[in-house]
MARDREN-404002 format. One record per residue: x, y, z of N, C-alpha, C in turn. Coordinates in steps of 0.001 Angstrom, whole numbers, plus 524288, in hexadecimal, padded with zeros to 5 digits. Layout:
MARDREN-404002
XYZXYZXYZ;...
END
This chain:
MARDREN-404002
803487FB56800008000080000800008036C804DC80000;802058089B7FCC48050080D6D7FC9D804118109780189;8080B813B2802F08076C8170B80780802FF81AE5806B1;801B581C1C801AA7FD8A81FCB800957F85E81DF8802D1;7F792818E7803157F292816E6804F87F1F98177B80AD3;7F63B818AB80D847F5F381954813297F47F81EEC8149B;7F5138229D810E97F3C282802812157EDEE828D58116A;7EBF082CF7813EA7E67582E34813287E58382F7080D71;7E14082D7A80B277E02782E93805B07DEDC83450804DF;7DF9983636800177DE4683BA57FF027D86E83C6E7FF48;7D69E8415A7FFAD7D103842537FFF07CE3683FE77FB43;7C99F83DC17FC557C69083B367F8417C1BB83E787F741;7C0C383FCA7F2657BC6C8432B7F1017B7AC83FD77EFC4;7B3FF83F807F36F7AF5F83C417F2A47AC1E83E327EE1B;7AC26843547ED247A91A845717E8D47AAFA8434C7E39C;7B01F842837E3247B2448404B7DE5E7B05483ABC7DDA6;7B03A837BD7E2027AE608325F7E1BF7A8B4832267DFEE;7A56D835617E24679FEC835547E0E279F1F837117DB45;7A1FF83B0F7D9A47A16C83D047D4537A305838DF7D05E;7A70C835D47D1A77A8D8831CD7CE137A49982DCE7CD1B;7A1A882C797D12E79D73828B57D0927990382B0B7CD6B;7979D82FDF7CEA579349832507CBE579477832F77C61F;79961833F07C4CE79ADE834967BF5D799D882FB67BC33;7999A82B357BEBD798D68264F7BBF679318825507BAC3;78FA6828D17BC8078A1B8285E7BB7B787ED823207BD67;78A48821177C16E7886381C3B7C3C27854881D927C8A5;780CC81B117C93777DAC81BF57CDDC780B781A287D29B;780FE81D847D69A783D881C277DB4D780F7817DD7DE3B;783C9813C77DF877818D80F6B7E2777832480FD07E830;7883A8102F7E92078A528109C7EE7178D64815AB7EEF5;78C4E818A17F31C78F4281D597F4577911281D197F9FF;7961881D837FABD7986481DDA7FFFA79AB28234C8007B;79923826268048179AD882B8C8051E79CE682C7D80AA7;7A1D482E3680AF07A41E82FCA80FEF7A40682B8F81408;7A4DF826B78127A7A4398224D8160E7A8AE821F3819F8;7A7398220781EED7AABF820D4823437A8B281BCD825BC;7AC0F817E7826467AA3D812E48285F7AED180FCD82A87;7AD9580BEC82DB07B19C8089C82FF47AF21804398330A;7B1BD802BD837387AFF97FE5F83A6E7B04D8000784025;7ABCD8004A842B97ABCE802418480E7AD8D807EF84829;7B1968091184B3F7B3A580E6584B897B81A80F58847B3;7B99780B5B844BF7BDFE80BD8841237BC1580DB883BD2;7BD988127183A527BC0C81490835467BFF0812DE83114;7BDED8109982CD77C11F80ECA8287C7C09981260823C5;7BBD5813F3822927BAC18172E81E027B9CD81CD181F8F;7BBDE8206781C627BB25825F181D5F7B973828B18185A;7B4A482AAE8185B7B2AE82DF9814167B31682B4D80EC3;7B19F8266880E7B7B2008236E8099A7AD3E8247880623;7AE4B825738011D7AA3A826207FD297AACB821DE7F917;7A65781FFA7F72C7A67F81BCD7F3477A14881BA27F06F;7A17881A837EB5B79CBB819FA7E83A79CFB814FC7E508;79879812917E44E797E580E4F7E08A7931780F8D7DD49;793D78101D7D82F78F74811247D4BD78C6580C357D39C;787C480CD57D18C78475808647D0377873D804F37CC39;788237FFF87CD9978ABD7FC5D7CA1B7909A7FD097C9B7;792E4800447CCF9798758016E7CC9E79BBB7FD5B7CF8C;7A0AE7FD0C7CE207A4737F9747D08D7A8B97FCDD7D2F4;7A8E17FD097D8207AC758007D7DAF77AFE37FD427DE8D;7B4E37FE977DEB47B8A87FBC37E1E77BB3B7FF6B7E5D3;7BC0F7FD7A7EA947BEFE800557EE967C4297FD807EF6B;7C879800567EECF7CDA47FE1F7EFB37D099801937F38A;7D5007FFA07F54A7D8368028C7F8FD7DB6B7FED27FC40;7DF14800E67FF537E2757FD8B802847DF6F7FAD1806D5;7E1C57F6CF809107DF6C7F42B80D8C7DE717F818811E6;7D9F67F7B8814647D8B27FB3C818A97D68680075816F8;7D57980112811EC7D38B8061780FFB7CDD08070381146;7CAF9802D9812977C56F80368813CC7C1DB8019780F79;7C3F27FECD80BAE7C0D67FD1F807247BC337F9B6808C3;7BD4D7F59B80BB47B91A7F21C80D587B5587F4D58110C;7B7487F8A3813FC7B3EA7FB8B817907AFE17FEB381491;7B151800A680FF17AD7E8036080CAD7A90C7FFAD80B3B;7AA737FB038097B7A6817F733807FB7A2F37F5D280C96;7A55C7F4B9810FF7A2597F3478159979EE27F7C18176D;7A0B77FC90816B679D9E8011A81847798CF801AA814DB;79960800CF80FC9794E9800FC80C42790E27FCE880DDF;792C37F86880FB778F4A7F4128111278DAF7F421816D5;78EF97F8398199E78D197F8CE81EFC78FE77F59682306;794F07F46782217797D97F0FD8259C79C077F3D5828C9;79BFD7F901828C079FD67FBF582BBE79D127FFE682F43;7A022802998325879E0F806CF8359879DEF80BCD83262;7994C80DDD83187798C2812AF82E7C79A0581760831E6;79D8981ABE82FF979F4581F47832FF79E188247B8304F;79C548243C82B7479B16829068289F79A7D827FD822D7;797D782B9F820247971682B1181A9379230827F981947;7914E827308143378C8F824958127178DB88206980E58;78A4981C8A80E2B78A5A8188C80A13784E181888807B5;7849F81986802A077FA0819CC7FFE277F8B815BE7FB8E;77B39812E17FB2877AB480ED87F7237758980F997F451;775D6810317EF397713F8112F7EBF776E06815B57EE25;770BD819C47EFE776E3281E787F1CB76C2D81E347F757;76CC0819B57F9EA76AE4819087FF4676F7C818E98030F;76EF481BAE8075F7730381BC580B5E772F38168D80E4D;777298138680DC97777580E7A8108577B7880EAC814F1;77D428135A8163D78114813F581A6A77F018119A81F7C;7821380E18821CC7809D80BE6826D277CE280753826A4;77B1B805CE821FB777B18013B821AE77ABA7FC3F822E7;778017F84C824CF77A637F346825E677B0B7F032820D1;77EC77EC8C820B277FA47E98581BE077AB67E6FD819B3;777677E4C581D14772AA7E23981B2176EF17E61781893;76F277EB0481A4E76C047EF0C817CE76E747F0B88129E;773A37F0E081274776597F27E80DB3775AC7EE768095F;775757E97580ACD7746C7E564806EE76F337E66980448;76B537E7FF80747766267E92780515766637EDA78012F;76A337F12D801E976AA87F5AD7FE6C76CD07F42F7F913;76F677EF9A7F8B57717E7EDE67F3AD777627EDD37F354;77A047ED0C7F7C877FBA7ECB67F7E67814A7E7457F9C4;784AB7E4B77F6DB786DD7DFB17F86B78C8A7E0647F9FF;78E4E7DD3B7FDB4793987DDD97FFD4796367D8918004B;79B027D8367FE2B79E247D3767FE9F7A3157D4D48019E;7A36D7D3618069C7A81C7D495809B17ACBD7D151807EA;7B1597D2F1809987B6187D0248080B7B6827CADD80AC3;7B5517CABC80FC47B61A7C606812E27B0EE7C3D2814D1;7B0E77BEAF815BF7AC537BC09817F47A75A7BD8B81502;7A78C7BD0D80FD37A3307BEE080CA079F927BA8280AC3;7A0607B5AC80CC979CA27B16C80BCD79B757AEB1810F7;797107ABF081112795B37A8C08159A797F97A357814A1;79C677A23C8170879F7479D95815BF79C777988681698;7991A7984D81A82796657937081BCE7917A7928C81891;78FEE7967F8158378B52795F98123778CE07947380CB0;7893F7922B809CE78A53790D28046178A57795B6800FD;78C27795037FC3678C2A7995A7F87C786A779B7D7F7D2;782F37980F7F6F677D8D799D77F62B77B7179C957FB04;77C9379A7C7FF9377ABC79CFB8046877D277A26880510;782257A2FE80394784997A829803BD781BB7ABFB80037;7807D7AA3F7FB7E77DC37ADAA7F7D4778577AF087F9D7;775AF7AB467FC1B770857AC537FE46770D27B03A802C4;775207B00D805BC775DC7B3E0809F4776427B96B807D0;7780E7B9E2802EC778607BF0980087773187C1957FFB1;76EF87BE767FFDC769AA7C07D7FF267667D7C00D80426;769307C0108089B766807BF0B80D92762707C32D80EE7;762D57C7D580CAA75F147CBF280DFD759F37CB4180B02;759DA7C7A38074B7551D7C6B58043D752047C22980686;74D047C1E380527749AE7BDB08071574B197B87580499;74D2E7B8997FFDE74EBE7B3CC7FD33753777B4EB7F9C1;756547B0D87F87875AFF7B1717F541759657B2887EF9A;75B367B6D87ED4E759CC7B8097E7DD75CA87B4557E41D;759B67B0DB7E1B375C227ACE37DE6475ECA7AF447D99D;75CA97B3957D7A275F217B6057D3187647A7B8347D485;764EF7BA6A7D93F769FB7BC6B7DB0676DD37B7F07DBE0;76BE67B3937DE0676F3F7AF0B7DEE2771477ACF47D9AB;76DD37AC937D5D276F697AAAE7D0A8773507AE707CE26;772977B3827CF067763F7B75C7CCDB77BA97B6BB7CF3F;77BE47B59A7D44D780F27B4BA7D6DC7837D7AFC57D4B1;780737ABA37D40E782947A6C97D1E1784867A7997CC4B;781CA7AAD77C95C7837A7ABEB7C401788937AF007C3F9;789167B2957C7B978DDB7B5BF7C8077926C7B2957CA2B;7915A7AF217CDE37956C7ABF27D053793E07A62D7CFEB;794A87A3B57CB74792E879E4A7CAB07950B79A757CEB3;799B879B7B7D0B879C01797E87D48F7989C797907D972;795C679BBB7DAA77927779BB77DF4E78DCA798137DEA0;78BBF797C67D9F4787717942A7D8FE7895578E867D96C;78E0878D867D7637902D7883F7D7A779160786A87DD46;792E378A817E07C794857895C7E5DC7906278AF17E9DC;78B8078B947E84C787AB78DE87EBD8786A578AB27F0C1;78801785AD7F0B67874C782717F56378C3E782047F8AA;7906C784787F6EC7956C784337F9AB795A47883C7FE0B;7981A786CD80261798D178A8A806A679C8C78ED8804DC;79B197939E805E879E25798128040C7A3BB798088061A;7A46E7963680AE17A9A17963680D3D7AD7B7928E80AA7;7AB9178EFD807677AF0B78B47804C27B08478D1B7FF44;7AEA2791AA7FDB37AFC0793A67F8787B4E3796A57F865;7B709797587F3C27BBDC79A607F32A7BACC7A0267F435;7BF057A3277F4DD7BE6A7A8B97F5E87BB8C7AB8C7F18B;7BCD87AA387ECAA7BA3B7ACB27E8487B47F7AB657E806;7B32A7A6827E9247ADB47A4E47E9187AAA67A7747ED85;7AD247A7FB7F20F7AA8D7AAA57F6687A9887B05C7F519;7AD2E7B2C77F24A7AC6D7B8417F0C97A7D57B8BC7ECF9;7A76B7B5157E94E7A2F27B5137E5C179DDE7B4667E8CE;79DF97B0F47ECA9799517B0037EFD6797C87B4E67F2D7;79BA57B7907F50779A7C7BC567F7FA7981A7C07F7F471;79A227C1047EFB4797E77C4C47EC0A7927B7C30F7EA52;791E07BDF77E95778CC67BBFD7E7D4788AB7BCFD7EBF5;78A187BC2E7F0E37865B7BD1E7F515784CC7C2E07F545;788927C6687F491787677CC037F49A783F67CD957F005;784337CA9A7EBBD7811A7CBDF7E71777B947C9A97E74C;77A5E7C68E7EB417753F7C4157EB8C770C97C80F7EBF2;771EC7CCA47EE0A76DE67D0B57EE7576E537D4A37EA06;771917D3697E61C7723C7D6BE7E187773297DC6A7E315;777607DD777E5F97786A7E2C37E7D9779C57E67B7E368;778C77EB6E7E45677A6A7EF7A7E098780317F0A67E11A;782507EFC97E5D2787D27F0D77E6E978A267EC327E9CD;78E957EA537E7E37914E7E5FE7EA5A796767E7FC7EC93;797377E7437F1AB79C0B7E8C17F45679F877E3F47F4BD;7A44C7E44B7F2BD7A7F07DFE77F2CB7ACEE7E18D7F59C;7AE2B7DED87F9D27B2CA7E0217FCE77B7197DC257FBCF;7BB107DDBB7F8E57BFA57DA847F79D7BE127D5387F535;7BB3A7D53A7F0DB7B9607D0437EEB27BDAF7CC9B7ECCD;7C25C7CEA47EB9F7C6917CB387E9C17CA277C9517EE1D;7C92F7CB0D7F2F27CC9D7C9A77F74B7CCAA7C3C47F822;7D14A7C18B7F8717D1E37BC067F98F7D1277B8707F4EF;7CFF37BA977F05B7CF2B7B74C7EBC67D46B7B6037E938;7D4B27B1647E6EE7D94E7AFF57E3E67D9C47B3AE7DF3F;7DE8D7B50E7DDA77DF4B7B8D67D9607DC397B7817D478;7DBB47B27A7D33D7D9027B1087CE677D3167B1AB7CED1;7D11C7B2C17D3887CB827B3857D43F7C9F77B9407D491;7CDDB7BCA47D52C7CCAF7C2327D5FA7CA177C4947D132;7CC367C39A7CC967C9E57C5D17C7DA7C4527C3EA7C713;7C3617BEEA7C83F7BE1C7BCCE7C7BA7BA587BF8F7CB61;7BC1E7C0A97D02B7B8BF7C35B7D3E67B77B7C8DD7D200;7BB707CB9A7D0087BA7B7D0D97CDFB7B6CB7D0AA7C94C;7B7607CCC07C5F97B3E17CC3B7C1727AE3E7CB907C338;7AD7C7C89D7C75B7A82C7C7BF7C9547A5E37CCC37CB92;7A9267CFCF7CE247A75A7D4DD7D0367A5FE7D8867CBB8;7A9467D88B7C7AC7A81A7DBAC7C3047A2C17DA397C0D0;7A1A77D5237C08C79CBB7D3507BE56798147D5067C1A8;798AD7D4DA7C6D57947E7D6AD7CA55793577DC687C946;7977B7DF7D7C8BE796D37E50E7C79F794857E5EA7C22C;7964D7E2F67BE5D794477E3847B90978E6B7E2707B8C7;78C7F7DF387BC59786EE7DDF17BC75783B07E2087BF57;7863C7E6457C1237835E7EAAB7C34C783DF7EB9B7C917;786A17E82D7CBED787587E8ED7D18978C087EC787D27F;78B377F0B67D54C78F8F7F4167D6C0793187F1387DA95;798267F2347DA3E79BF97EF8D7DD9479F6D7F3967E041;7A0017F3057E55F7A3E07F5F07E8627A7787F1EF7EAD6;7AC6B7F2217E9697B0107EDFE7EAE97B4EE7F0347ED7C;7B6887EDB57F1B77BBAD7EE8B7F40A7BF217EA157F227;7C3D07EB5C7F0477C6FE7E73B7EDF87CCCD7E82C7EEDD;7CF8C7E3EC7F0877D52E7E4317F1737D83C7E43D7EC54;7D60C7E1CD7E84E7D88F7E1BB7E3317D71C7E6CC7E069;7D9A67EB137E2157D7FB7F0497E0797D87A7F1297DA9E;7DCA27EF5C7D8417DD707F04B7D2B67D91C7EDCC7CF74;7D7E07E8E67D0A07D3D77E63B7CD9C7CE7C7E89B7CEA9;7CD837EA177D3817C87D7EC6C7D4DA7C7BA7F1987D200;7CBC07F4E47D1F07CB557F9ED7CF407CAEF7F9387C95C;7CD617F5347C74E7CD187F4327C1B17C78C7F2DA7BFFE;7C49C7F0597C3707BF6F7EE747C2047BAFA7F2227C37B;7BBAD7F5627C7677B7527F8787C96E7B6547FD677C62A;7B1CA7FFC97C7147B09C804D97C4B17B38E809357C77D;7B31A809467CC987B5BE80D4F7CFB27B84480ADE7D472;7BC3880D8D7D67C7BED480BA47DB267BFAC80FEF7DF20;7BFE480E537E4097C147811C97E85C7C62C80F9E7EAF4;7C9C3813107EC417CE5B8118F7EF497CDC7813F07F4AF;7CDDF810937F8B77CD9D8125B7FE197D2F5812008009D;7D41E81599804177D8E18156D807407D7A4817B880C93;7D911814EE810A67D835816C5815FF7D2828183B816FC;7CEF08153F814C87C96D81617815C47C71281AC28130A;7C9CA81CE580F277C7E88217D80C567C8468209C80674;7C4FF82387803907C5838237D7FDEB7CAD5825B07FC59;7CD6A823107F8A77D25D8250A7F6A37D1E6826647F0D3;7CFC3822D27EDC37CEEE823BF7E8327C9BA821617E692;7C75C823907E2647C2C1821597DFEA7C2F6822A27DA27;7C23E81EAA7D6D07C21A81F9C7D12D7C08081A917CE72;7C04181ACD7C9317BF628160A7C6387C396812107C79B;7C22080D0C7C7687C5DE809027C8D57CAD7809377C5AF;7CA5E809E67C0827CF11809EF7BD4A7D25980EC37BE24;7CFD68131D7BF9E7D2CA817E67C0D47D60C817147C5BE;7D3B8814DB7C9CC7D6A1813C87CE9A7DAFB80FD97CD98;7D9DA80BFF7CA5B7DDAC807F37C9357E28980A3A7C6A8;7E1E180E687C3C27E641810C47C0F07E847815C67C36D;7E61A817297C7FE7E7F581BC97CABE7ED2381A987CD68;7F11281DC07CC6E7F65781CAE7CE6B7F68081C797D45E;7F3E38202D7D6EB7F40A8204E7DCA77F11981BA57DEF7;7EC9B81A587DCAE7E9A3815DB7DE9D7ECCF810DD7DDEB;7EF378103F7D96C7F25B80B947D8687F6ED80B367DC3B;7F97C80F827DD327FE1880F887E09E7FCA080E707E64E;7F863810E87E80D7F705810867ED8F7F3B680BC17EEF2;7F091809E07EB357ECC1805DB7EC9C7ECDD800FB7E92A;7EF57801477E4A87EF297FCE17E10E7F47C7FA6A7E016;7F84A7FBF77E30C7FD7B7F9A17E27D800767FB6D7DDC5;7FF658002E7DBF08025F802637D79B8004A800DD7D259;
END
């Protein structure tokens, strides 16, 4: 890590961020404004701004400890809210509980412990629709079509599956309610190198089918190459925001966060 990443980031102009989204003529789906959040009394995020347009693919990158996963958890109601707002489809969801946020149309796939190991594949998928009176068979069939291995292994205990298969299952479960926005926290973490591209391809396909994606990813170069826009966080604050390919080719971003 460059010494530059240890210094406080330069001032971030939230108006520029908002204007960049509006210029794309995309309906705003998620708006995070001035977010302060953390865990208990420990503040991790300070004045964070973030936008995801309707159907957009947005990636958050940055050094370890920058607060990337905390942003995701804050959107999904899993942190201590200390200030700012989170708006989804024009509705203020700040402070709502995760079960309420699921009803709003947001799905979340955490990095760790994201399947029920003792349940079968099918039971895991059915758990994804637990807020409904019955399991939507069309949604189940859509997940099987997207991830054929899950249909073949639907009677297998989730804990006995490979890391890549468990990640597919976790995404499939989150898609059971057909969310408008899918939050993915480090989806390539722990995967064998030959499976990483396949996982990214599957995420691309989910987005191509109309689901907006907000992703935190350790493989920053590949994530920025594929996304529409990216945010770089440092020390719990916004550092940079631009198109993914612009950030990928920015000299300072490459030097400080992408290994040159």
